[in-house]
N, C-alpha and C positions, 0 to 999 in steps of 0.2 A: 512516362514509365513508372511504374509501380515501384517503391523501396522495397525492398527484400525483407522479408521477416527475418527477424534477429538483429538487424541494423538499429543503432540507435538514434538515426535520423526519424524513426518511426514516432518517437515523441513528440514531433512538430507535427504530426498527423492531426488532423484537427479532431479525430476521434478520441483520439489519446488525451490530447489538449482537454478536450470536455470531461473524459472520465478521470483527468487528475484534480480537477478542480470541483468534481461532483461531491454530493453527499452519501454516494454508494461507500460502503464500508469495502476495506480492502481484505483480501483473505492472503493469510500469510501461510506460506507450507515452508517446513522444516523437517528435519530429520531428527525425532526423538533420540534419545543416549542408549536406545537398545536397537537402532537401526531402522525402526519403523517409521513412516511418515505420519506428519502431523498438518493439519491447517486450520486457522484460527481467524475469524472474523474481527478486525481491527480498524479502529480509526487512524486515519493517515493525515500527511501533510506534504505535499510535492514542494519543494523548494527550489526546484530549476536543475538540480543535479542528484538530490536525494530523494527517495521517499521515506519519510520519518514517522516511526510510531513510538509510541511512551507503553510503558508498564511499571506496576509495583516492582521493587528491588528484589523480591521474593518471586516473582513470577516464575513457574518451572520453566517457560520457553527460553529464559537466560541461560540456563544451566545447558539445555540442547546447543542454544547457539554457541556458547563458549568451547563445544565439542566439535561442534559441525556449522560452520559459518554460512555456507551455500544456501540460499534460499529462493523459493519461486513466490511471485505474487499476482494476484489476479484482481482486477477491478473490473466489475461487469454492469451494464444496466441491461436486466432482464425483465425489466416491468413491461415491455411490449415489443414485438416481433417487427422487424428483425433485429435480434439481440448486438450488441455492443460489447466488445472484450478486449481489456488492454492485458496483456501478458508480460510480466517483467521476470529475468533472472540476474541473481547478483550475489553479493557479499555483504551479510549483516554486520555492522559495528555495533558495538553496546558501549554508551558512555554513562557514567552514573551522576546524577544531578542531585544537590540537597535541598531543591524546589520542584516546582514544576516545570517541566521540560516546554520553552516556549512555543515550539511547534505542535505540543499537544493542547496548548491553550489556543492555538490558532485554529486546530481542528474541532474543540468545543464550540467556537464561535459560529464556525461553518456548519456541523451536524445540528446544535442547538439553536442558534441565533444569536446576537449580540447581549442581549440580555440574560438569556438563560445560560448562555456559555459562560459567562463573566461569573454568575453564581456558582456554576458547577466547579469552575477553576477555585474559587475563593474559598471553597470547602477543602481544597487540595494544599493550600499554601503551607509552605514549612515543612511538606512531606518529601520524602527521597523520592525520586521516580529516575527509571531507565529509559534511556533515549536510543531508540534502535534506528538505526541508518541504514537504507540498503541503497549502493550506488548500482542501477543498472549495468550489467553488462550484455544484457541481450534483450530485445523487446518485439514484440510483434502486437498487431491489432487484428482481431476476428470482427469484420464487418460483412455481413451476408446483403450488403448494398452495393458497396463498390468494389470490395477485394475478392469477394466469392460469390457473386451474382447467381453462378448456374446451382449454387446449392439450394435457391429458391425456387428453380424451375424442376426439381428430381422429383 
């Protein structure tokens, strides 16, 4: 029996696990201060409990997250058909750091590789950074091979 969409147990699904360690950027959706939706691509690290991203302390999204912390996140592999998509919903928390957020350094290593990632992070040392953590409250996987195979025959 397939786990129902929305259940946090979906985080253990092989497709979810694959996407959570992939080099695909996440797409963070939030509500802007005027009530309109916004989506931005962003590096992330999955800690096993939270999806963590980071940004400069003056990033506009921080003002919006302070006003409305409910977010949605999508990570997808659309490089080849059938696409695989992980959808998360949750609440964002923001913490300020006086240096590089550790999960950001992990992201840089994953996206750039260890050598280039370390070089990238070294340029940012000593600068303030905001850590944005999203703890999922709802999770879904769109997988057209095992969860929705009928979509391929339409």
